C-alpha positions in Angstrom: -10.6 -10.9 2.8 -14.1 -12.4 2.7 -14.8 -11.0 6.2 -13.8 -7.5 5.1 -16.1 -7.7 2.1 -19.0 -9.0 4.2 -18.6 -6.0 6.6 -18.5 -3.6 3.7 -21.8 -5.1 2.3 -23.4 -4.9 5.8 -22.3 -1.3 6.1 -24.1 -0.5 2.8 -27.3 -2.5 3.8 -26.9 -4.6 0.7 -29.7 -6.9 2.0 -32.2 -4.0 1.8 -31.5 -2.2 -1.5 -34.9 -0.6 -1.7 -34.4 1.3 -5.0 -33.2 -1.7 -6.9 -36.0 -3.9 -5.5 -38.6 -1.4 -6.6 -37.3 -0.8 -10.1 -35.5 -4.0 -11.3 -37.3 -7.3 -11.9 -36.1 -10.3 -10.0 -35.2 -12.2 -13.2 -33.8 -9.3 -15.1 -30.4 -10.1 -16.6 -27.7 -8.0 -18.3 -24.1 -7.2 -18.9 -22.1 -4.5 -17.2 -18.5 -3.2 -17.5 -16.2 -1.5 -15.0 -14.2 1.3 -16.7 -11.3 3.2 -15.5 -11.8 7.0 -15.7 -8.1 7.6 -15.4 -4.9 5.7 -16.2 -3.4 3.7 -13.4 -2.5 0.3 -12.0 -5.3 -2.1 -11.1 -5.7 -3.7 -7.6 -8.6 -5.1 -5.8 -10.0 -7.6 -8.3 -10.3 -10.3 -5.7 -12.4 -8.1 -3.5 -14.7 -6.9 -6.3 -15.3 -10.5 -7.4 -16.1 -11.5 -3.8 -18.7 -8.7 -3.5 -20.8 -10.1 -6.3 -20.1 -13.8 -5.3 -21.5 -13.1 -1.8 -24.6 -11.4 -3.3 -25.3 -13.9 -6.0 -22.8 -16.6 -6.9 -24.3 -17.0 -10.3 -23.0 -13.5 -11.4 -20.1 -13.9 -13.7 -17.2 -11.6 -12.9 -14.5 -11.5 -15.6 -11.4 -9.4 -14.5 -10.1 -8.2 -17.9 -7.2 -6.5 -16.2 -5.3 -8.5 -13.6 -4.1 -7.0 -10.4 -0.8 -5.3 -11.0 -1.5 -4.5 -14.7 -1.8 -1.0 -16.2 -5.0 0.4 -17.5 -5.5 3.4 -19.7 -8.2 6.0 -19.3 -11.4 4.5 -20.5 -10.1 1.0 -20.4 -12.3 -1.9 -19.2 -11.2 -3.3 -15.9 -13.9 -6.0 -15.6 -17.0 -7.4 -17.2 -20.1 -8.7 -15.4 -23.0 -10.9 -16.6 -26.0 -12.2 -14.8 -28.9 -11.0 -12.6 -29.0 -7.2 -12.6 -30.1 -6.8 -9.0 -26.9 -8.0 -7.3 -24.8 -6.2 -9.9 -26.5 -2.9 -9.0 -26.5 -3.7 -5.3 -22.8 -4.5 -5.2 -21.8 -1.7 -7.6 -20.6 0.9 -5.0 -19.0 -1.6 -2.6 -17.0 -3.2 -5.5 -15.9 0.1 -6.9 -14.9 1.3 -3.4 -12.5 -1.6 -3.1 -11.2 -1.3 -6.7 -10.7 2.5 -6.6 -9.0 2.6 -3.2 -6.6 -0.3 -3.8 -5.9 0.7 -7.4 -5.1 4.2 -6.1 -2.5 2.7 -3.7 -1.0 0.5 -6.5 -0.8 3.5 -8.8 0.9 5.6 -6.2 3.4 2.8 -5.5 4.2 2.4 -9.2 4.9 6.2 -9.5 7.5 6.0 -6.7 9.0 2.8 -8.1 9.3 4.4 -11.6 10.8 7.6 -10.1 13.8 5.8 -8.6 14.3 3.2 -11.3 17.9 2.2 -11.9 19.2 3.4 -8.5 19.0 0.0 -6.8 16.9 1.4 -3.9 13.6 -0.3 -3.0 10.3 1.5 -2.2 8.7 0.3 1.0 5.3 0.9 2.5 4.7 1.5 6.2 2.1 0.6 8.9 0.2 3.8 8.1 -2.8 1.9 6.8 -6.6 1.9 7.1 -7.7 -0.1 10.2 -8.8 -3.5 9.1 -7.5 -3.0 5.5 -3.7 -3.5 6.1 -3.2 -6.7 4.3 -5.2 -5.6 1.3 -3.4 -2.3 1.1 0.0 -3.9 1.5 -1.0 -6.3 -1.3 -1.8 -3.2 -3.5 1.7 -1.9 -2.8 3.1 -5.1 -4.2 0.8 -4.8 -7.2 2.4 -1.4 -7.8 5.9 -2.8 -7.7 6.8 -1.7 -4.2 7.8 -4.0 -1.3 6.3 -4.4 2.2 7.9 -3.2 5.4 6.9 -5.1 8.5 3.3 -6.3 8.6 2.8 -5.7 12.3 4.5 -5.1 15.6 5.7 -8.7 15.8 7.3 -8.6 12.4 10.5 -6.9 13.2 12.4 -5.2 16.1 12.1 -1.6 15.1 13.4 1.0 17.6 11.7 4.4 17.2 12.4 7.7 18.9 9.8 7.0 21.7 11.4 3.7 22.5 14.7 5.4 22.8 13.2 8.0 25.1 11.4 5.4 27.2 14.5 3.2 27.5 16.7 6.1 28.7 18.7 6.9 25.6 20.4 5.3 22.6 23.3 3.8 24.6 20.8 2.1 26.9 18.9 0.7 23.9 22.0 -0.9 22.6 22.7 -2.4 26.0 19.2 -3.8 26.4 19.1 -5.3 22.9 22.4 -7.2 23.4 23.0 -9.7 20.7 19.5 -9.1 19.2 20.7 -5.8 17.8 21.9 -7.8 14.8 18.2 -8.4 13.9 17.1 -4.8 14.8 16.3 -1.7 12.8 17.0 1.5 14.8 15.7 5.0 13.9 17.9 8.0 14.2 16.9 11.6 13.8 20.3 13.2 13.6 23.9 12.7 12.5 25.0 12.6 16.1 22.6 9.7 16.8 23.9 7.9 13.8 27.5 8.3 15.0 26.4 6.9 18.3 25.6 3.6 16.7 29.0 3.1 15.1 30.4 -0.3 16.2 27.1 -1.6 17.5 26.2 -3.4 14.2 22.4 -3.1 13.9 20.8 -4.8 10.9 19.4 -1.6 9.6 19.3 2.1 10.4 16.5 4.4 9.5 17.4 8.0 8.7 14.1 9.6 9.9 13.2 13.0 8.4 16.7 13.7 7.1 16.8 16.3 4.4 18.6 15.1 1.2 21.7 17.0 2.1 21.7 15.5 5.6 21.2 12.0 4.3 24.2 12.6 2.0 26.3 13.5 5.0 25.1 10.4 6.8 26.1 8.2 3.9 29.5 9.8 4.0 29.8 9.0 7.7 28.9 5.4 7.0 31.8 4.9 4.6 34.1 4.9 7.6 32.3 2.1 9.4 33.8 -1.4 9.4 30.5 -2.9 8.6 27.7 -0.9 7.0 24.1 -1.8 8.0 21.2 -1.5 5.6 20.0 2.1 5.3 16.4 3.2 5.1 15.2 6.7 4.5 11.8 7.7 5.9 9.8 10.7 6.7 8.3 13.3 4.2 9.7 11.6 1.1 7.8 12.8 -2.0 7.9 12.0 -5.7 10.0 15.1 -6.2 12.6 14.1 -3.6 12.6 10.3 -3.9 15.3 10.1 -6.5 17.6 12.5 -4.7 17.6 10.1 -1.7 17.8 6.9 -3.9 20.9 8.3 -5.8 22.8 8.5 -2.5 23.0 4.7 -2.4 20.4 4.0 0.3 18.9 0.6 0.3 15.3 1.4 1.1 12.9 4.4 1.0 9.7 4.0 3.1 6.8 6.2 2.0 3.7 6.4 4.3 1.8 8.5 1.8 1.5 5.5 -0.6 -1.2 4.0 1.7 -2.3 6.9 3.9 -3.1 9.5 1.2 -3.1 8.0 -2.2 -5.9 9.4 -4.3 -8.5 6.8 -5.5 -8.3 5.7 -9.1 -11.7 6.8 -10.4 -13.8 4.0 -12.0 -17.4 3.5 -12.9 -19.7 0.5 -13.5 -22.0 0.9 -16.5 -24.9 -1.4 -17.4 -24.5 -1.8 -21.1 -27.0 -4.5 -22.0 -30.3 -5.6 -20.5 -31.7 -8.9 -21.7 
């Protein structure tokens, strides 16, 4: 995390904040607050704290809302005290982390709340900002969702291009052998799903199935001697999430949580100058 914050500060030329150097005295001290301009779920406090710690470790950063907690519109997320120069220099970088990660946490929370009581679990995907994956996946956890695999080494997950490259689904099953028991396999049609009957994968992903097609797939699975875990993925929205969850699927993976969640707007306001 520290490396990510260091890169963000370098990107913003934090060591050459010309405006602040010209207008703010070296010893000027004050108090500032970070306020949410919309209601949501907070994430990114560790990053924001690290921004100011790297600029001036004497700056006091008090996270008044812990990661994973809800904040109302106008609510105070954090309070800062100390030298004003590093507070102003780090303002945008800290807000960028807080707004982006809180937006992801807020999006995850909305999906989790939408399917509450169904028993299904909301998962993220690997559709993340390069270099930010672990922080974004942590934000999903703050929103109440769960993490899918962290990286390519985390799980054997057979996608449509693997199936095509291997020479078809039957060949995939043959090549996996006993390891199919630890594998998730993506299917894009009911016929592909039927082709896996008796092969006993750990999990099957129903990719881009419409709700009515997913319902048909779940009916098909009732006749299997052992039902694998079922994940729905592809184009799931807040409007459709519950219709999938109510079918009895185990997981719903939603790429939009990380790839297109709107930032949770916040601002840093200097409220006192000593």
